[in-house]
C-alpha positions, 0 to 999 in steps of 0.5 A: 516269086515267093507267092507263086511258090507258096501257092504251088505248095498250098495247092499241092497239099490241097489236092492230096496227090498221094490219095489221088494216086491211090484212087487212080490205081484202084479205078484203073487196075484192069486198064492198059497203060495207054488207057491209064494215061488217057484217063489221067490226062482227062481227069487233070484237065477237067479238074483244072477247068473246074478249079479255074472257074471256081477261082475266078467266080468266088467273089461274085458268088459270095456277093450274089448269095450275100455271104461274107468272105470271113463267113466262108473262110470259117465254113470252108476251113471247117469242111477242109479240116473234116476232110483232113481228119478223114485222110489221117484217120482212114487214109481216105477223103470224105465224100470220095469212095471207089465205086463198085459199079462198072463205069465207061469213063472214070476220069471226070467222075469220080476222079476229077470230082470229087477225088481231086476237086471235092467239097472241101477243095472247092471251098478252099479254092473259092477262098483263095480266089477271093483273097488274091487281087491283081498280080497276086491272082496270076501267081495264085493261078500259076501255083494252082496249075503247077500243082495240077501239073505235078499231080499229072506227073504222079499219075503217069508214074503211079505204077512205079510209085506203087512198086516203090512205095507199096500201098502202105507207103502211099497210105502213110504219105496220104496221112502226112498230107492230111496232117498238113491239110489240117494245119492249113484248114485251121489257118483259114478258120482262124483268119476268118474268125480274126477278121470277123472279130476285128471288123465287127 
């Protein structure tokens, strides 16, 4: 149960929910409430499918490419750290921008990818999936799904959150998320370096 709670908290931070809410509000500004609900449902469902695929195929991908888990920890942690810096500094995630052109459906691109599941998130999910074994894997997946369910709830409540917190409030929460994300990234990097040095 502790692992489930830990995974839920980690993934809740990893998906940067308040930044996702800000992007969602920007992308669906002129849409009706029904359309917004539909977009939110499809975006989170798409993100869940992508995350599950990454979670299960992390180790086979590493073995196929001849990449050690420790090397990927360092690389993914570095990318995650850069993403965290973007959140803290600018209130936006690197590689995630509001498109200026009109789109028929924003639920998959850019909401699911790269807003919810961006390059840094992909790396972190691959690492977590490769680290967990047996029952731990089930708890990890459970925590990830709970985090996505929480994100879905926040998207459905996005209009109310904007009224209560305002854009400034959402931006502040995004920056706080970035700080925690930076600490998580540092932990992944240090774990990779430590394992690499002691196994060498």
